[in-house]
C-alpha positions as CSV (number, residue, x, y, z in Angstrom):
1,M,-93.9,0.9,20.8
2,F,-91.1,-0.4,19.1
3,M,-89.0,-3.6,19.8
4,K,-85.5,-3.4,20.2
5,S,-83.7,-4.0,17.1
6,T,-80.7,-6.6,16.8
7,Y,-78.5,-8.1,14.1
8,S,-80.6,-11.4,14.4
9,S,-84.0,-9.5,14.0
10,A,-82.5,-7.9,10.8
11,G,-81.8,-11.3,9.5
12,V,-77.9,-11.9,10.2
13,S,-77.2,-14.4,12.8
14,I,-73.7,-14.3,14.1
15,S,-74.1,-17.3,16.4
16,E,-75.1,-19.5,13.2
17,G,-72.0,-18.0,11.5
18,D,-69.7,-19.0,14.3
19,R,-71.3,-22.6,14.3
20,F,-70.7,-22.9,10.6
21,V,-67.1,-21.8,10.7
22,E,-66.2,-24.3,13.6
23,S,-68.0,-27.1,11.5
24,I,-66.0,-26.4,8.5
25,K,-62.5,-26.2,10.3
26,P,-61.6,-29.9,10.0
27,L,-62.8,-30.1,6.2
28,V,-60.8,-27.0,5.2
29,K,-57.9,-28.2,7.2
30,S,-57.8,-31.6,5.2
31,T,-56.6,-29.5,1.8
32,F,-53.6,-27.9,3.8
33,T,-50.3,-28.5,2.1
34,K,-46.9,-27.8,3.3
35,G,-47.0,-24.2,2.2
36,V,-50.0,-23.3,4.5
37,L,-48.5,-21.5,7.6
38,S,-51.7,-20.6,9.5
39,G,-55.2,-22.0,9.9
40,I,-58.6,-20.4,9.9
41,G,-59.5,-17.2,12.1
42,N,-56.7,-14.7,11.2
43,F,-57.5,-11.5,9.3
44,G,-55.4,-12.9,6.5
45,A,-54.0,-16.5,5.4
46,F,-50.4,-17.2,5.0
47,F,-48.6,-19.3,2.4
48,K,-44.9,-19.8,2.1
49,I,-43.5,-18.8,-1.2
50,P,-42.0,-22.0,-3.2
51,T,-38.3,-22.1,-3.3
52,S,-37.9,-24.9,-5.7
53,L,-38.3,-22.5,-8.8
54,K,-35.2,-20.2,-9.9
55,N,-37.6,-17.6,-11.3
56,P,-41.0,-18.1,-10.0
57,V,-44.1,-16.1,-11.4
58,F,-47.4,-16.1,-9.7
59,V,-50.6,-16.5,-11.9
60,A,-54.0,-15.7,-10.5
61,S,-57.6,-16.2,-11.7
62,T,-60.9,-15.2,-10.3
63,D,-64.4,-16.6,-11.4
64,G,-67.8,-17.3,-10.4
65,I,-70.3,-20.2,-11.3
66,G,-73.0,-18.0,-13.1
67,T,-76.7,-19.2,-13.1
68,K,-75.7,-22.7,-12.9
69,L,-76.4,-21.7,-9.3
70,K,-80.1,-21.7,-10.0
71,V,-80.2,-25.2,-11.2
72,A,-78.4,-26.4,-7.8
73,I,-80.8,-24.2,-5.6
74,T,-84.0,-25.5,-7.6
75,A,-82.8,-28.9,-7.4
76,K,-81.5,-28.5,-3.8
77,K,-78.3,-30.0,-4.6
78,H,-75.4,-28.0,-3.5
79,S,-72.5,-30.3,-3.2
80,T,-71.0,-30.3,-6.8
81,I,-70.9,-26.3,-7.4
82,G,-67.9,-26.0,-5.1
83,E,-65.9,-28.4,-7.2
84,D,-67.1,-26.5,-10.5
85,L,-65.6,-23.4,-9.1
86,V,-62.4,-24.7,-8.1
87,N,-61.9,-26.4,-11.4
88,H,-62.9,-23.8,-13.5
89,C,-60.3,-21.5,-11.7
90,V,-57.4,-24.2,-11.7
91,N,-58.0,-24.7,-15.6
92,D,-57.7,-20.9,-16.1
93,I,-54.1,-21.1,-14.6
94,A,-53.2,-24.4,-15.8
95,V,-53.3,-23.4,-19.3
96,C,-50.6,-20.8,-18.5
97,G,-48.4,-23.6,-17.2
98,A,-49.0,-22.7,-13.4
99,L,-49.4,-25.4,-10.6
100,P,-52.3,-24.1,-8.2
101,L,-51.0,-23.3,-4.7
102,F,-54.1,-22.0,-2.8
103,F,-57.8,-21.1,-3.2
104,L,-59.8,-18.6,-1.7
105,D,-63.7,-18.4,-1.7
106,Y,-66.4,-15.9,-1.3
107,L,-69.9,-17.3,-0.4
108,A,-72.8,-14.9,0.0
109,L,-76.3,-16.0,1.2
110,G,-79.8,-14.6,1.7
111,K,-80.0,-16.7,4.9
112,L,-77.0,-18.9,6.2
113,R,-78.2,-22.4,6.8
114,S,-75.3,-24.4,7.8
115,P,-76.2,-27.6,6.0
116,V,-76.4,-26.1,2.6
117,A,-73.3,-23.9,3.3
118,I,-71.3,-27.1,4.5
119,D,-72.4,-28.9,1.2
120,I,-71.1,-26.1,-0.7
121,V,-67.8,-26.0,1.1
122,K,-67.3,-29.6,0.8
123,G,-67.2,-29.1,-2.9
124,F,-64.5,-26.5,-2.6
125,V,-62.7,-29.1,-0.6
126,R,-63.1,-31.9,-2.8
127,G,-61.8,-29.7,-5.5
128,C,-58.8,-28.3,-3.9
129,R,-57.8,-31.9,-2.7
130,R,-58.3,-33.3,-6.1
131,N,-56.1,-30.5,-7.6
132,G,-53.4,-30.5,-5.0
133,C,-54.2,-27.0,-3.5
134,S,-55.1,-25.5,-0.3
135,L,-58.3,-23.8,0.6
136,I,-56.6,-21.2,3.1
137,G,-59.3,-18.7,3.5
138,G,-62.5,-17.2,2.4
139,E,-65.7,-15.1,3.3
140,T,-69.2,-16.2,4.2
141,A,-71.8,-13.2,4.2
142,E,-75.2,-13.5,5.2
143,M,-77.0,-10.7,3.1
144,P,-80.7,-10.5,3.6
145,G,-82.5,-8.0,1.3
146,L,-79.9,-8.3,-1.3
147,Y,-80.5,-12.3,-1.8
148,S,-83.7,-14.2,-1.3
149,K,-83.6,-16.5,1.7
150,D,-82.9,-19.5,-0.7
151,D,-80.4,-17.9,-3.0
152,Y,-76.7,-17.6,-2.8
153,D,-73.8,-16.6,-4.8
154,A,-70.1,-17.8,-4.9
155,A,-66.9,-16.8,-6.4
156,G,-63.2,-18.0,-6.1
157,T,-59.9,-17.0,-6.5
158,I,-57.0,-19.3,-7.3
159,I,-53.1,-18.3,-7.1
160,G,-50.5,-20.6,-8.5
161,V,-46.9,-20.4,-9.7
162,V,-45.1,-21.1,-12.7
163,E,-41.2,-21.0,-13.7
164,R,-41.0,-17.8,-15.8
165,S,-39.2,-19.8,-18.6
166,K,-42.0,-22.2,-18.8
167,I,-45.1,-19.8,-18.9
168,I,-47.2,-20.9,-21.8
169,D,-48.7,-18.2,-24.0
170,R,-49.4,-17.2,-27.6
171,K,-46.1,-16.3,-28.6
172,N,-45.1,-19.7,-29.9
173,V,-48.2,-20.5,-32.0
174,K,-47.3,-20.7,-35.7
175,K,-49.0,-21.3,-38.9
176,G,-49.7,-25.2,-39.5
177,D,-50.3,-25.8,-35.8
178,V,-52.7,-28.4,-35.1
179,L,-55.5,-28.2,-32.5
180,I,-56.2,-31.1,-30.3
181,G,-59.4,-31.0,-28.4
182,L,-60.3,-32.8,-25.2
183,P,-63.9,-33.7,-24.4
184,S,-65.9,-31.7,-21.7
185,S,-68.2,-33.2,-19.1
186,G,-71.0,-31.2,-20.4
187,L,-71.9,-27.6,-20.2
188,H,-69.3,-27.0,-17.5
189,T,-70.4,-23.5,-16.1
190,N,-71.0,-21.6,-19.1
191,G,-74.3,-20.9,-21.1
192,Y,-76.8,-21.8,-18.4
193,S,-79.0,-18.7,-18.8
194,L,-79.7,-19.8,-22.4
195,A,-80.0,-23.6,-21.2
196,R,-82.5,-22.7,-18.6
197,S,-84.4,-20.3,-20.6
198,V,-84.8,-23.0,-23.3
199,L,-85.0,-26.5,-21.2
200,L,-87.1,-25.3,-18.2
201,R,-89.9,-24.1,-20.2
202,K,-90.5,-27.7,-21.3
203,F,-88.8,-30.1,-18.9
204,K,-88.5,-30.3,-15.1
205,L,-85.3,-30.9,-13.5
206,S,-86.5,-34.3,-12.4
207,R,-87.5,-35.3,-15.8
208,Y,-85.6,-38.3,-17.0
209,I,-84.6,-37.8,-20.5
210,P,-83.5,-40.9,-22.6
211,E,-80.9,-39.3,-24.8
212,L,-79.0,-38.0,-21.7
213,R,-79.3,-41.4,-19.8
214,T,-80.1,-39.4,-16.7
215,D,-82.6,-36.6,-15.4
216,L,-82.2,-33.0,-16.6
217,G,-81.0,-31.9,-13.2
218,N,-78.1,-34.4,-12.8
219,E,-77.1,-33.6,-16.5
220,L,-77.0,-29.9,-15.8
221,L,-75.0,-30.2,-12.7
222,K,-72.3,-32.4,-14.1
223,V,-69.0,-31.1,-12.6
224,H,-66.9,-28.8,-14.6
225,R,-63.9,-31.1,-15.6
226,S,-60.5,-30.3,-14.3
227,Y,-57.6,-30.8,-17.1
228,L,-54.8,-30.0,-14.5
229,K,-53.3,-33.6,-14.6
230,V,-53.4,-34.0,-18.4
231,I,-52.2,-30.6,-18.7
232,R,-49.1,-31.2,-16.6
233,S,-48.5,-34.9,-17.9
234,V,-48.5,-33.7,-21.7
235,T,-46.3,-30.5,-21.0
236,A,-43.8,-32.3,-19.2
237,K,-43.1,-34.5,-22.3
238,Y,-43.9,-32.4,-25.3
239,N,-43.5,-28.6,-26.4
240,V,-47.1,-27.4,-26.3
241,H,-47.5,-23.9,-28.1
242,S,-50.6,-22.9,-26.5
243,I,-53.5,-24.1,-24.5
244,S,-57.3,-22.8,-24.6
245,H,-59.7,-23.6,-21.7
246,I,-63.1,-23.3,-23.3
247,T,-65.5,-21.2,-21.2
248,G,-68.0,-18.4,-22.0
249,G,-67.5,-17.3,-25.7
250,G,-67.1,-20.8,-27.1
251,I,-64.3,-22.5,-28.9
252,L,-63.4,-19.7,-31.2
253,G,-63.9,-16.7,-28.6
254,N,-61.6,-18.6,-26.1
255,T,-58.9,-19.8,-28.4
256,K,-58.7,-16.5,-30.2
257,R,-57.2,-15.3,-26.6
258,V,-54.2,-17.7,-26.9
259,V,-53.4,-17.2,-30.7
260,P,-51.5,-14.2,-32.3
261,K,-54.1,-11.8,-34.1
262,D,-52.2,-12.2,-37.3
263,L,-53.0,-15.9,-37.5
264,K,-56.4,-17.6,-38.2
265,I,-58.1,-20.5,-36.4
266,N,-59.9,-23.1,-38.6
267,I,-62.2,-25.3,-36.8
268,D,-63.6,-28.5,-38.2
269,W,-67.1,-28.7,-36.7
270,N,-67.5,-32.1,-37.8
271,A,-64.5,-33.8,-36.1
272,W,-66.4,-34.7,-33.0
273,K,-70.0,-35.3,-31.9
274,P,-71.2,-32.9,-29.4
275,N,-72.7,-34.3,-26.1
276,P,-76.4,-35.0,-26.3
277,I,-77.3,-32.0,-24.2
278,F,-76.1,-29.7,-26.6
279,T,-78.3,-31.3,-29.3
280,L,-81.2,-31.1,-26.9
281,I,-80.7,-27.4,-26.2
282,Q,-80.6,-26.7,-30.0
283,T,-83.6,-28.8,-31.1
284,T,-85.6,-27.7,-28.1
285,G,-85.0,-24.0,-28.4
286,K,-84.3,-23.7,-32.2
287,V,-80.9,-22.2,-31.6
288,S,-78.9,-21.5,-34.6
289,D,-75.6,-23.1,-35.0
290,A,-73.8,-19.9,-34.9
291,E,-75.5,-19.2,-31.5
292,M,-74.6,-22.5,-30.0
293,R,-70.9,-22.3,-31.0
294,K,-70.8,-18.8,-29.6
295,V,-72.4,-19.6,-26.2
296,F,-71.3,-23.3,-25.2
297,N,-68.2,-25.4,-25.5
298,M,-70.0,-27.8,-27.7
299,G,-68.4,-30.8,-25.9
300,I,-64.7,-29.6,-26.3
301,G,-63.3,-28.3,-22.9
302,L,-59.8,-28.0,-23.6
303,I,-57.4,-27.4,-26.7
304,F,-53.9,-28.0,-27.0
305,I,-52.1,-26.1,-30.0
306,V,-49.2,-28.0,-31.1
307,S,-46.7,-28.3,-33.9
308,R,-47.8,-30.8,-36.5
309,K,-44.6,-32.8,-36.0
310,D,-45.7,-33.4,-32.4
311,V,-49.2,-34.5,-33.2
312,Y,-48.6,-38.2,-33.5
313,G,-46.6,-38.4,-30.3
314,I,-49.1,-36.6,-28.2
315,S,-52.0,-38.5,-29.7
316,K,-50.2,-41.9,-28.9
317,F,-49.5,-40.3,-25.3
318,L,-53.2,-39.3,-24.8
319,S,-54.4,-42.7,-26.0
320,R,-51.9,-44.7,-23.8
321,N,-53.5,-42.6,-20.8
322,K,-57.1,-43.3,-22.1
323,E,-57.7,-39.5,-22.7
324,K,-60.0,-39.3,-25.5
325,H,-59.1,-36.5,-27.9
326,F,-59.9,-35.1,-31.4
327,F,-58.3,-33.4,-34.1
328,I,-60.5,-30.3,-34.4
329,G,-58.5,-27.8,-36.6
330,N,-55.4,-25.9,-37.4
331,I,-53.8,-22.4,-37.5
332,T,-53.3,-20.6,-40.9
């Protein structure tokens, strides 16, 4: 004789979902800016179109966190990846000149455990508050059978706005322009499949590694840096020709996206010293220079492409604001 089937017996708890939503409402509300017109609960989120711009253009980007999630799951540390995702998405539109307005998240879990899910949302909230945007909606899905009970995935969408005349793209890049690189905090959110394959064969996440000055888990979970403030401050004072956010594909792969095809990018790979984590991956896995540069950011998370005549002024401005930077190449 068969027992009666329920959603709960199939592995999905509606009541746990309801409790989770109620618990995150005050967290999410803390990110609301003046543009938010509704709270959590409706089928759609409402945001007032900014009226301060003469010819506003929306800029959008969607991304995930990739297999960095496996590090968080194994380490049982879930409070940073939400901020990773927000910062990654914010950077992607900030390099276009856009100011972020609001963020939407998608969180899918094998089993909804409120403490874990709340930690993840706290990361979303922290990222939104630090970037001045609102977390106005999202989806949380419990999906047994597709994910194991401890696994989850997260994705996010950012919407921002820019005055059409102030869009930053490749059209202004010229021969002779200089590349100014800003440091990354580490791997950011890219290359983790290779990093995990190489490092976790030899080290446990709890292993303290002297050259990293921390344990491996903490190093691999360093938050993907947001460059929004430095982008806004530099572009407010100087004519920046283009900006590259260094994600999957490395320095050349990403910078090609913001440089006209008839121009060449020259990188001086000796202009800076990569973070120790990159050296550890390369030596442990015997990874070639070419492969490292194709997969990882190699310690440079953002690149300003600027006219040679503005290099001194921008460099002085960055130094005055205690922003470390390197002259890493030019356009020919």
